[in-house]
C-alpha positions in Angstrom: 0.0 0.0 0.0 1.5 3.4 -0.9 1.5 6.5 1.2 -1.3 8.2 -0.8 -3.6 5.2 -0.5 -3.0 5.1 3.3 -3.9 8.8 3.6 -7.2 8.3 1.7 -8.0 5.1 3.7 -7.3 7.0 7.0 -9.3 10.0 5.8 -12.2 7.7 5.3 -11.7 6.3 8.8 -11.6 9.8 10.1 -14.8 10.7 8.4 -16.4 7.6 9.8 -15.1 8.5 13.3 -16.5 12.0 12.9 -19.9 10.7 12.1 -19.8 7.9 14.7 -18.7 9.1 18.1 -18.4 5.6 19.5 -15.3 4.7 17.4 -12.1 4.8 19.5 -9.9 7.8 19.1 -6.7 5.7 18.8 -7.4 5.1 15.1 -6.9 8.8 14.5 -3.3 8.8 15.9 -2.1 6.7 13.0 -3.0 9.2 10.4 -0.4 9.5 7.6 0.3 12.8 5.9 2.2 13.5 2.7 5.6 13.9 4.7 5.3 10.7 6.6 6.1 7.2 5.4 4.1 4.1 6.1 7.3 2.2 7.0 7.7 4.4 10.0 4.6 2.8 11.6 6.0 -0.7 11.3 9.5 0.4 12.5 8.4 0.2 16.2 7.8 -3.6 15.7 11.2 -4.0 14.0 13.1 -2.3 16.9 11.2 -4.5 19.5 12.2 -7.6 17.5 15.9 -6.5 17.5 15.9 -6.0 21.2 14.4 -9.5 21.8 17.2 -11.0 19.6 19.9 -9.1 21.5 18.5 -10.3 24.8 18.5 -13.9 23.5 22.1 -13.5 22.2 23.2 -12.3 25.6 21.4 -15.1 27.5 23.0 -17.7 25.1 26.5 -16.2 25.7 26.0 -16.3 29.4 24.9 -19.9 29.2 27.9 -20.9 27.2 30.2 -19.0 29.5 28.8 -20.9 32.5 29.2 -24.2 30.7 32.8 -23.3 29.8 33.6 -22.4 33.4 32.1 -25.7 34.6 33.9 -27.9 32.1 37.2 -26.0 31.9 39.0 -27.5 34.9 38.7 -31.0 33.3 40.4 -29.8 30.2 42.6 -27.0 31.6 45.9 -28.7 30.9 45.1 -29.6 27.3 43.5 -26.2 26.7 46.4 -24.3 28.3 48.9 -26.3 26.1 46.9 -25.5 23.0 46.7 -21.8 23.8 50.4 -21.7 24.6 51.3 -23.4 21.3 49.1 -21.1 19.3 50.6 -18.1 21.1 54.1 -19.2 20.4 53.2 -19.9 16.8 51.6 -16.5 16.4 54.6 -14.8 18.1 57.0 -16.6 15.8 55.0 -15.5 12.7 54.9 -11.9 13.8 58.6 -11.9 14.7 59.5 -13.5 11.4 57.5 -10.9 9.5 59.1 -8.1 11.5 62.6 -9.6 11.0 62.0 -9.9 7.2 60.9 -6.2 7.1 64.0 -5.2 9.1 66.4 -7.1 6.8 64.6 -5.8 3.7 64.9 -2.2 4.9 68.6 -2.8 5.9 69.4 -4.2 2.4 67.6 -1.4 0.7 69.5 1.2 2.7 72.7 -0.5 2.0 72.0 -0.6 -1.7 71.0 3.1 -1.7 74.3 3.9 0.1 76.3 1.8 -2.4 74.6 3.5 -5.3 75.2 7.0 -3.9 78.9 6.2 -3.2 79.3 4.8 -6.8 77.7 7.9 -8.2 80.0 10.2 -6.3 83.1 8.1 -7.3 82.1 8.2 -11.0 81.6 11.9 -10.7 85.0 12.4 -9.0 86.9 10.0 -11.3 85.2 10.1 -14.7 86.7 8.0 -17.5 87.2 11.1 -19.6 89.6 12.6 -17.1 91.8 9.5 -16.8 95.5 10.5 -17.1 94.5 14.2 -16.8 93.4 14.7 -13.2 94.0 11.1 -11.9 95.7 7.9 -13.0 95.3 4.2 -12.3 98.7 3.0 -11.0 100.5 -0.1 -9.9 103.8 0.0 -8.0 106.1 -1.8 -10.5 105.9 -4.2 -13.4 107.7 -6.9 -11.5 105.4 -6.8 -8.4 101.8 -8.0 -8.9 100.5 -5.4 -6.5 97.0 -4.0 -6.3 95.7 -1.2 -8.5 95.4 2.3 -7.0 93.7 5.5 -8.1 96.3 8.3 -8.0 94.7 11.7 -7.5 97.3 14.0 -9.1 95.9 17.3 -7.7 95.7 16.0 -4.1 98.8 13.8 -4.4 97.0 10.8 -2.7 96.6 7.1 -3.7 93.5 5.1 -3.1 93.5 1.4 -3.2 90.9 -0.2 -5.5 90.0 -3.1 -3.3 88.8 -5.6 -5.9 88.4 -6.0 -9.7 84.6 -5.5 -9.5 85.2 -2.0 -8.1 87.5 -1.3 -11.1 84.7 -2.4 -13.5 82.0 -0.5 -11.6 84.0 2.7 -12.1 84.2 2.0 -15.8 87.8 1.1 -16.0 89.7 -2.0 -17.2 93.2 -3.4 -16.3 94.7 -2.2 -19.6 94.4 1.4 -18.4 96.8 0.9 -15.5 100.2 2.6 -15.5 103.3 1.2 -13.8 105.3 3.6 -11.6 108.6 3.1 -9.7 108.6 2.1 -6.1 110.3 5.4 -4.8 107.6 7.4 -6.6 104.9 5.2 -5.3 106.1 5.5 -1.7 106.2 9.3 -2.0 102.4 9.5 -2.6 100.2 9.9 0.5 97.6 7.3 1.4 93.9 8.0 0.9 90.7 6.0 1.7 90.2 2.7 0.0 87.7 2.4 -2.8 85.2 -0.5 -2.6 81.9 -0.4 -4.4 81.0 -4.0 -3.3 80.6 -3.5 0.4 
């Protein structure tokens, strides 16, 4: 039944009530106007039904709680062991996830630092300026010593720790120059160069 039909029906009831004074006045209190909705009349019943269900849920919970309290001592050892095992398992999962995130963030930071250092080294020692502002040197031809970057302006030598670092900087072993031992010892030491750490 739509709202307009209800209004007409109640209007008929009101006309009947007006002509028959013995009809109870309670029928008049349910009169629906154009603003009201017929569903609002039935809502009171819906709220009451919800409250009854909530009370039944609460009673059921209380009953189950009382049964659990009564039965729990018989199974307390088993239940306690199960709860403890589940707790340890959950703790291990959470710790493992946190540890993985910690390791991932550490490795990411390490990679960022390595990339930044490599960028700065390539900027400081570009291949185009090789033998102009710096050189790649080895102490002497007879001695298979490590390769160094010799910064001509600062007069320092920096040990290139491994072949991978030499490749990362864009150099190759054929670009290395051999110098005499007395010249090599006269050059001051600088920081080592390692792009793999």
